[in-house]
C-alpha positions in Angstrom: 135.2 46.3 97.1 135.7 47.8 93.7 134.2 51.1 92.9 132.4 50.6 89.2 132.4 53.3 86.5 129.1 52.8 85.5 128.0 54.5 89.1 129.1 57.7 88.0 130.0 59.1 90.8 132.9 61.8 91.3 136.5 60.3 92.0 136.7 63.6 94.2 134.5 66.3 95.3 136.6 69.5 96.0 135.4 72.5 98.2 137.4 75.6 97.6 137.0 79.0 99.2 137.5 82.1 97.3 140.8 84.0 97.0 141.5 87.2 99.0 138.9 89.8 98.5 138.5 93.5 99.3 136.4 92.6 102.1 139.1 90.3 103.5 141.4 93.3 103.8 139.0 95.9 105.1 135.6 95.3 106.5 134.6 98.8 106.0 133.9 98.1 102.3 130.9 96.1 103.4 129.4 99.5 104.4 129.7 101.0 100.8 129.5 97.8 98.5 127.0 95.1 98.4 128.6 91.8 99.7 128.0 90.0 96.2 129.8 92.9 94.2 132.8 93.1 96.3 136.0 92.0 94.2 139.5 90.3 94.8 142.4 91.9 95.2 145.6 91.6 93.1 146.9 89.1 95.4 143.8 87.4 95.5 144.0 87.0 91.6 147.6 85.7 92.0 146.3 83.3 94.7 143.5 81.9 92.4 145.9 81.3 89.4 148.4 79.3 91.9 145.4 77.5 93.2 144.4 76.7 89.7 147.7 74.8 89.3 147.4 72.8 92.6 143.8 71.7 91.7 145.3 70.3 88.4 148.1 68.4 90.1 145.5 66.9 92.4 143.2 65.6 89.9 146.0 64.6 87.2 148.7 63.3 89.1 147.0 61.0 91.9 144.8 57.8 91.3 144.8 55.1 88.9 143.5 56.9 86.1 145.9 60.2 85.6 145.3 60.8 82.1 141.6 60.3 81.7 139.8 62.8 84.1 137.6 65.8 83.7 136.3 68.5 86.0 132.6 69.9 86.6 132.7 73.3 88.6 129.8 74.6 90.7 130.2 78.4 91.4 128.6 80.8 94.0 127.2 83.9 92.1 129.4 86.4 94.0 131.9 88.3 92.3 134.8 87.1 94.4 133.9 83.4 93.6 133.3 83.9 89.8 136.6 85.8 89.4 138.5 83.3 91.3 137.0 80.7 88.8 138.1 82.6 85.9 141.6 82.7 87.1 141.8 78.9 88.2 140.1 78.2 84.7 143.7 79.2 83.1 145.0 75.8 84.4 142.3 73.6 82.7 142.2 73.1 78.7 138.7 73.2 77.4 138.6 69.4 76.9 139.2 68.9 80.9 136.1 71.0 81.6 132.8 69.0 81.4 130.9 72.0 82.5 130.2 74.5 85.1 127.0 75.8 86.9 126.3 78.9 88.8 124.5 77.9 92.1 123.0 80.3 94.3 122.5 78.2 97.3 126.3 78.0 97.8 126.6 81.6 98.3 127.8 83.4 101.4 125.8 83.3 104.8 123.4 86.7 104.4 124.6 89.1 107.0 122.1 91.7 106.1 122.4 94.7 103.4 125.0 97.4 103.8 126.5 96.7 107.0 127.2 99.4 109.3 130.7 99.0 111.3 129.5 99.6 114.7 126.2 98.0 114.5 127.7 95.0 113.1 130.3 94.8 116.0 127.3 94.7 118.4 125.5 92.2 116.4 128.4 89.9 116.3 129.2 90.1 120.0 125.4 89.1 120.5 125.9 86.3 118.3 128.9 84.6 120.0 126.8 85.1 123.1 123.4 83.2 121.6 125.8 80.7 119.7 126.8 80.9 116.2 124.9 78.2 114.3 121.5 79.3 115.7 121.9 83.0 115.6 120.0 84.7 112.8 121.5 88.3 111.7 118.9 91.1 111.4 117.6 91.1 107.8 120.0 88.0 107.4 120.3 84.3 108.0 121.6 82.1 110.6 123.9 79.4 109.9 120.9 76.9 110.2 119.5 78.6 107.2 122.7 78.1 105.2 122.4 74.4 106.3 118.9 74.2 104.8 119.9 75.5 101.2 123.1 73.5 101.1 120.9 70.3 101.9 119.0 71.3 99.1 122.0 71.7 97.0 123.2 68.4 97.8 120.2 66.7 96.8 120.6 68.3 93.5 124.2 67.2 93.1 123.1 63.6 93.6 120.2 64.1 91.1 122.6 65.4 88.7 124.8 62.0 89.3 122.2 59.7 89.2 120.8 61.0 85.9 124.2 61.0 84.2 124.4 64.9 83.8 128.1 65.3 85.0 129.7 62.4 82.6 130.5 62.3 79.0 132.5 59.2 79.6 131.8 56.4 82.2 135.5 55.5 82.2 136.7 58.8 83.2 137.6 60.4 86.6 135.0 63.0 87.6 135.9 65.6 89.7 133.5 68.0 91.4 135.1 71.2 92.2 132.8 73.6 94.4 134.0 77.5 94.5 132.1 78.9 97.5 132.8 80.7 100.9 134.4 79.5 104.2 131.3 79.0 106.0 129.5 77.5 103.4 132.1 75.1 102.9 132.0 74.0 106.7 128.3 73.7 106.6 128.4 71.4 103.3 131.1 69.2 105.3 129.0 69.1 108.3 126.0 68.1 106.4 127.6 65.3 104.4 129.5 63.8 107.4 126.6 64.1 109.5 128.4 66.3 112.1 126.5 67.9 114.9 125.8 71.8 115.5 128.2 71.4 118.4 130.7 69.9 116.3 130.5 72.5 113.8 131.5 75.6 116.4 135.0 73.7 116.7 135.5 74.2 112.8 138.0 76.7 111.7 137.5 78.6 108.5 139.9 77.8 105.7 142.1 80.4 104.4 141.5 82.1 101.2 142.1 79.4 98.1 142.4 76.6 100.6 140.6 73.5 99.8 139.4 70.2 101.3 139.2 67.0 99.0 136.6 64.6 99.7 138.0 61.6 97.9 136.0 58.2 97.1 137.5 55.2 98.8 137.7 51.9 97.8 134.7 50.8 99.9 132.5 53.4 98.3 132.5 56.3 100.8 133.8 59.6 100.8 136.6 60.7 103.1 138.8 63.9 103.9 141.3 61.4 105.4 142.5 60.0 102.0 144.0 63.4 100.4 144.8 64.9 103.8 146.8 64.2 106.9 145.6 63.5 110.4 147.6 66.7 111.6 145.6 68.9 108.6 142.2 67.5 110.1 143.1 68.5 113.7 144.4 71.9 112.6 140.8 72.6 110.9 139.2 71.8 113.9 138.0 68.0 114.0 137.9 66.2 117.2 139.8 62.9 117.5 136.3 61.3 117.2 135.7 62.9 114.1 139.2 62.2 113.0 138.9 58.4 113.5 135.5 58.4 111.4 137.3 60.1 108.5 140.1 57.3 108.6 137.2 54.5 108.9 135.4 55.9 105.9 138.6 55.9 103.9 137.9 52.0 103.6 134.5 51.9 104.7 131.8 50.1 102.5 129.2 52.8 101.4 126.1 53.0 103.6 127.7 51.7 106.8 128.1 55.2 108.2 124.6 55.3 109.1 125.1 52.5 111.6 128.5 53.6 113.0 127.9 57.5 113.6 129.0 57.2 117.2 128.5 60.8 118.7 124.7 60.3 117.9 124.5 57.0 119.6 126.4 57.7 122.6 125.1 61.0 123.1 121.3 59.7 123.6 121.8 56.1 124.4 124.8 55.6 126.5 122.5 55.2 129.8 120.6 52.1 128.1 120.5 48.5 129.0 123.2 46.6 127.0 120.0 44.1 126.1 116.5 43.3 126.7 117.7 40.8 129.2 118.9 43.7 131.2 115.7 45.4 131.0 113.5 42.3 131.9 115.7 41.9 135.1 115.2 45.4 136.2 119.0 46.4 135.4 118.0 49.4 132.9 119.3 52.6 134.3 116.6 54.4 132.6 113.6 52.8 134.4 110.5 55.1 135.4 110.0 55.0 139.3 106.9 54.0 141.0 
């Protein structure tokens, strides 16, 4: 099925983690500097400039429309993400940048305010015992809390697309680039692809300035498997089942994924009868005993 430009959907949604920050080098920084104020290192600034070149190659040198494209940025309000975007911006001319929006809902998970080293060590050990997705940091958030605000952000993206706020030219390839944080990036993918809390636990954090490209397939669905290799997906922590789903999405018709999400169907309904006839004949494994 051909994807019509009049639908105004992005050709790509690219998620990028910020460049190296002072906090990535030394956790002690969090004890004296608010998380949102932590700056990039010099190496981080260099990383961001190189990442800008890589992003430009992805959006300009692939696809059927290499000369007519634009980028729209969403950026976390933290200093390290904003600085990353400034350096990335050196790779794009003004006529390629459709717009940029600072978006508080894609900020880093809140781990509390000034983070005392010894106390945080105990807290993180408790989190690992409790479960990373549901554990809520004292004075902070759980991953589940991040999931809720990312879900709200996704609603905004679709509303912006539907109201044609992100496009100036319907014939132009639109690329959304989201500058965020490692955990928030993983939560975004979890929400988009309907991964479970258990599947989230297996995902690995991207490195600084690494990005994930969700590309629109011929059938109208988005997939990581169009731009990225199976080996990359495996290295990121996707299970064989999740990888197979990404490969299927690369050509799947938009909307079919609701019926094809096997990890939900198989997890809850694998014990049920295959047909109503089986139930009528008493073959259902889930009958209530007399």
